[in-house]
C-alpha positions in Angstrom: 26.8 13.1 30.3 29.3 10.6 29.0 32.7 11.9 28.0 33.3 9.4 25.3 32.7 10.4 21.6 29.9 7.9 20.9 27.6 10.8 19.9 30.0 12.0 17.3 30.3 8.9 15.1 27.6 7.1 13.2 26.6 3.6 14.4 28.5 0.8 12.7 26.9 -0.6 9.7 25.2 -4.0 10.1 26.0 -6.1 7.0 23.0 -7.0 4.8 20.5 -5.2 7.0 17.1 -4.9 5.5 15.0 -1.7 6.0 11.2 -2.1 5.6 10.1 0.8 3.3 6.9 1.8 1.5 7.0 0.0 -1.9 3.6 0.7 -3.4 0.7 3.1 -2.5 -2.7 3.7 -4.0 -4.1 6.8 -2.3 -7.8 7.8 -2.2 -9.0 4.6 -3.8 -12.8 4.7 -3.6 -14.5 1.5 -2.7 -16.8 0.3 -5.5 -18.3 -2.8 -3.9 -18.0 -5.3 -1.1 -18.8 -9.0 -0.7 -18.7 -10.4 2.8 -19.2 -13.9 1.5 -16.1 -13.9 -0.6 -13.1 -15.8 1.0 -11.1 -12.6 1.6 -8.8 -10.0 0.0 -9.1 -6.7 -1.7 -9.9 -6.7 -5.4 -8.0 -3.9 -7.2 -8.2 -3.1 -10.9 -5.3 -4.8 -12.6 -4.3 -1.5 -14.3 -3.9 0.2 -10.9 -2.0 -2.8 -9.5 0.4 -2.6 -12.5 1.0 1.1 -12.1 2.3 0.7 -8.5 3.9 -2.7 -8.9 1.5 -4.7 -6.8 1.4 -8.4 -7.4 -1.5 -10.8 -7.1 -1.7 -12.1 -3.5 0.8 -9.5 -2.2 0.3 -8.5 1.4 -1.3 -5.0 1.8 -2.1 -2.7 4.6 -5.3 -0.6 4.1 -6.5 2.4 5.9 -10.1 3.7 5.6 -10.2 7.5 5.5 -14.0 7.4 6.2 -13.8 5.6 9.6 -10.1 5.4 10.5 -10.1 1.6 10.5 -6.9 -0.2 9.3 -6.7 -3.8 8.1 -4.3 -6.1 6.5 -5.1 -8.5 3.6 -3.8 -9.4 0.2 -4.4 -7.9 -3.3 -6.2 -9.8 -6.0 -6.6 -8.4 -9.5 -10.0 -7.1 -10.6 -11.0 -6.7 -14.2 -8.5 -4.5 -16.1 -9.9 -1.0 -16.8 -12.9 -1.5 -14.4 -11.5 0.9 -11.8 -12.9 -1.5 -9.2 -11.8 -1.5 -5.5 -13.7 -4.4 -3.9 -13.7 -5.2 -0.1 -14.0 -9.0 0.3 -14.6 -11.3 3.3 -14.1 -9.8 6.7 -12.7 -6.6 5.1 -16.2 -5.9 3.7 -17.3 -5.2 7.2 -14.6 -2.5 7.6 -16.0 -0.1 4.9 -18.7 0.5 2.4 -19.1 1.7 -1.1 -17.8 5.2 -1.5 -15.3 5.1 1.3 -11.8 6.2 0.4 -8.9 3.8 1.1 -5.1 4.2 1.2 -3.6 0.9 0.0 0.0 0.2 0.9 2.6 -2.5 0.5 6.1 -2.6 1.9 9.4 -4.2 0.9 12.6 -5.2 2.6 15.3 -3.0 1.0 19.1 -3.4 1.6 20.3 -0.6 3.8 22.7 0.4 1.1 19.8 1.3 -1.2 17.4 2.7 1.4 18.5 6.4 1.2 17.7 6.5 -2.6 14.5 4.4 -2.4 11.4 5.9 -4.1 8.0 4.2 -3.6 5.6 3.9 -6.5 2.6 6.1 -5.6 -0.7 6.9 -7.4 -3.4 9.3 -6.2 -6.9 8.6 -7.5 -9.7 11.1 -8.2 -13.3 10.7 -9.2 -14.0 7.3 -10.8 -10.8 6.0 -9.4 -8.9 7.6 -12.3 -5.2 8.5 -11.7 -4.7 12.2 -11.0 -1.1 12.1 -9.8 1.9 9.8 -9.7 5.2 9.7 -7.9 8.2 7.4 -8.2 6.8 5.9 -11.4 
């Protein structure tokens, strides 16, 4: 055991450090279709994207609750009000219609704001309708 007092003081702050935190999350999004011949991406109803602050072409991480597979792609807007969640390109091989996905994006947040950060989260129910929100 070291006799200095390093364990009693917080580490010095690194100026302008960015912390990667959850920015947006769509939980229990049910896949409505897939198209392996499309160039790629995940189509998401524009209304759902707006609710959590996802932008077109934003990088996303998806986890499939039906098979445990995780994949990274980018979001593209599907028709507003359609409640569509469409696996495209290679991602179409990682799930099927009816699978539940968790769709996440992250942001670099200044360490000075990290402790008060709140992600924008929606939880979907039947028909991909919003049943719960947090941070919105």
